[in-house]
Structures are given as structure tokens and as C-alpha cells.
N, C-alpha and C positions, 0 to 999 in steps of 0.2 A: 504493500500500500504506500509506503514511504516513497518507493521508487516511482510509482505511478503519479503520486502527487507532485514529485519533483519534475517529472517530465511534463505534466500538465502545466505547472507554473512556468516552466521554461518556454513552453509553446505560447502561452498567453503573453509573456513578456516580449517574445520575438514578434508576435503579431502586433502588439501595441507599438513597439519600436518601428516596425515597418509602416504602420499607419501614420505615425507622427512624422517619419522621415519623408513620406511621399505625399502627405496631405496637401502641401502647397502646390505640387505639380498636378494633382488630380482635381483640385478645386475647379468646379465648372467644367471638368473634362479636358482642360487645356493646360499646357505648361505656362509658368508665370513669366518666363523670359521670352525674348523675340523668337519666333519660329525659325528654325534653320531652313534656308531655302534648299530645294533640290538643285544640284548642279548638273547641268546637261552639257556634255562635251561632244563637240562635232568635229570629226576629223576632216581633213581635206583630201586633195588628189594625191595619188601615189603613196597612200598610207591606208591604215585601217584603224579600228578602235583600239588595237593593242598599242598604238603609239602613245596612248594616255596611261599606260601601265605604271609609269614612274610617278605620275601626278595623282592618280587615284588613291593610293594609300595615305598620302598626306591629307587629302581632303576628308577621307573617311575617319582618320584619327582625330580630326577637328570636329567630327560629329555631323558632317554633311552627307545626306543621301546623294548618291552619284549614279548617273546613267550615262553610258557612252554608246549611243546607237550607231548602227552602220549607216553611213551616208551613201546613198545609192550611186552617186556620181554619174547620173544619166542625163540630167538636164536641170538647169537652175530652178525652174518652176515646179517640176515634178519632185525634185529633191526637197524643195521648201515645203511642198504639200505633205510629203512624208514626215518631215520634221515636225510640222504643225500637228500631225496626227499623234506623234509621240507626246508633244507638249500637252495635248488635250487629255491625256490619260493621267496627268500629274496633278495632285491636289496641293494647293498652297503655293507659296512664292517660288520663283525659279530664277537662277542665275545661269545664263546661257553663254558658253564659251566656245569659240571656234578657231581652228587653225587653218590658215591659208584660204583655199576655196570654201572651207567650212564657214568662214566669215561672210562670204557672199550669200551662202544659203541661210544663215541665221538672220541676217538683215532683212531678208525677204520673208522669212517664216514668222518672226516675232512681232512684226508690225501689227498694232492693234490688240495685242494680247496683254490684258491687264495683270496677268500673273508673272510676267517676265519683268523683273525689277532691275536687272543689270545685264549689259552685254560686255563680254570680254573678248577682245580680238588678239589672238596669239600669232604673231608673224603673219598677219592676215589682211584680207581685202575688206574694205568698207565702201561698198558701191553706193553711188547716188542713183536716183531714178534715171533710167535711160542709158546707164553705163554697163559695160560688160567686164567680166574678170580679165579677159584677154586685153581689153583696152587699157585697163589700169596697170596691168603687168608691163605693158610697153610704153606707158606714158613718159617714163624717164629712163635714161640709159643705166646700164649696170647689170641687168638681168641676163643670166647665161643659160636659162632653162631651155629656151626654144631650140637651140642648136643641139641639145642633148636628148631630144625626144625621138622615139620611134613611133610609127603609125601602123596600126593593124586593123583590118576591116572586121566588122561584126554585123550579124543580121539584126534588123530592127523589127519591132512587132508588126509594122505595117507592110512587111515584105521587102523593104528596101535594105540599104546597107549604110551603116554608120562607120565612124572612124574612132577607134580607141587610141589614146596616147599613153605611152609608157616612157619612163626615164631609162635610157640605155644603162644596163648594169655597170658598165665600165666607167660611166660618168656619174653614177648615182651619189657616191660619197662626196665627190668634189662639189657638185652643184646643189646638193640637197642636205647633206648631213656631215659636213667636213670635220666637225668636232665630236663626232661619235666614233667609238672604236670600230675598226674595219670588220671585225668578226660580226658585229651587230649590223653594220650597214650592208654586208653581204646578204644577211638574212632579210633585211628590209627591202633590198632590191629584188630579191627572188619572190617575195610575197606581196609586192606592191599592188594596190588596186588601181587599175587604169581609170581614166576619166574620158567620157565621150567628148570629142573635140567640140561638138555643138554646145555642150554645157558651158564651156568657157566663152562662147560667143553670145549666149543668151543675155538679154539686157534686163536689168532690175526694174521692177514696177513698184517696189517698196524700199524704204530706207529707215529701218527701225531705230537707228541711232539718232534720228531727228527728234524722237520723243522719249527715248529710254536712255538713262545715263550709261555712259560707256567708258571702258578702259582699254588701253592698247599696250601690248608688249612688243616693242620694236627691236628687231634683231639686226645689229650693225654689221655682222659678217655674212649677211644673207646674199646668196647668189641666185636665188629663185625669184624673190620680189625685191626690186631695187630699194635701197634705203630711202631715197628721195620719195619714192611712191608711198611707202609706209608713213613717212613723216607728213606728206601732203594729205593723205587720207585721214590720219589721226587729227591733224590740226583743223581740217575742215569740219570734222565731226565734233570738235570740242572735247575729244576724249582725254581722260587722265592718262598720260603716257609715261612709260618707263622704258628706257633704252638699255639693252644688255648686249654684251659681246658674245654672240652666239650665232650658229648657223640657222638655216630655215627649220631644221628639226629640233627646235629648242625644247619641245616637250619631252624629247628623249635625252638630250644632252644636259638640260638644266631644269629638271622637273620641279625642284623646290621653288625656283623663281616663278614658274608657271602657276603652281598651286598658291604661291604667295599673293600674286596679283588677283587671282580669283577670290581668295579669302578677303582681300582688301575691298574688292567690289561688293562682296556679300555683306560685309560689316557696314560699309558706307550706306547701303540701301536697306538695312534691316529696319523693320518696324514692329 
């Protein structure tokens, strides 16, 4: 009986302690502090969702729910429609971050979405209405990606033929990820996701950065997007910009810097 009474008393004490410790968080069914936004990470061309693998653990350790969907890379408007469908499944605030062409997609997809609180452009494009990704890539000198691309035909749904673009494996590290170890870039080159050439020519019909606060991480050693292009787009958008000595593949080479600017954007727009 003494043992039973001891166990019962311990159980009551534990339950009471749990109730006291969690009561503030459960009052009204909601946490007392600002709700952590869901971070949605959108990869660009010649990459896939695994390019965020170094960034994800940092954000998760800080308590952010994170989703890194596969960007179809088939067309700006269809890619944006797909991303919108993902955003529509998320309850609560969202911080949307995109790398390279992923920035083009998120600017189109996030326009008019009241749940998206911040946009974070990582070595990325920030298109205005009527502009294409290819146009902004070539607006200023310095980009070396075009000469490093291979073209491969693919069948389209309407029975026609499209053109996929790949970075030549021998050029991949130099133009895309010069500060990433060669063993890693060899794998990245072999597993790269191609982008339809027409997706880079599609023109934007929305520019979410005009109404949603934005941040930009500008990579000063980038041979894929010219530095002047990134500075131009960031300044025009009024983005909070940070410059970092890194290649285009900054999410792989400097993941803590990437997670840091995303965390800054989330904190600045928390409510």
C-alpha cells in the first residue's frame, strides 16, 4: 500500500507540474509568443531540394517548420501555380525563400497572399512585371553561365518539342559552385535538374516584392548572375541586402549565412 500511495502521489505531482508548466502555452489553445512562420525554400535551375540540406537543420533547430518542395522548372507561370498550391496547404504565416530562378517563381507565386510575411532572395532574381529571368541575367556583363550550357530536346505535353538546359559537367564547378568541394560538385553536376529554356524567357505578371518586405543575399563571387544585376534588383526592390563572398551555390557553401538571413527576415516580420 505504501508503494502504491507513493506512486500515486508521484503521478499527481508530475501531472500538476506538467499542467503548470504548459498552462500559459495552452491558454486559449495558442502559444503566448509570436507564431513561428513556416519557411518554404524554393530551389532554382540546375539544382534540387537537396541543395537546402545544409540550411534546413539550422532553421529546424531554431524551431521553424520547413518545407522544400520540388520546383518543376517547366515554365514560370506553371511553376508559380504549383508553388501557390503548396502555399495554400500551409496554415499560418510563411517566410518564402528562393535561390536563383526560384526567386523569379516566388515573386510570381506570393503576390496577393496575405500569409506570406517575408521574401528572401538567395543569389536570386527579383523580376518586375514584364521582365524575364533571361533578360535580367544578361542585363549587365559578368555572367558566364550561357556559354557553359548544353541543350537537349524533350517532348512536351502538346506533342511538340521543348529544349532543356543543363550546365556542362566540366564547367559546373567553375560557373556555379566554385567554393564547394569538387567531390560535392561532381555529384551536383550529375544530379542537376534541367530547366526548360522557355521558362527563362517567360515574363513576370506579378512582383510580390512590391508589397511584401524582402531581403536579399548577394553573392560577390557569382559567375551565374552578375553582381551588378543582383545589386540592381535588390536596390530597386528596396530589399534589406547582405553581401557575402561566395559562389552562386551559396546555400551549399555557406548554409549558416543563408539560414541567418532567413531567420532575420522571420524575426523582423513576426507578429
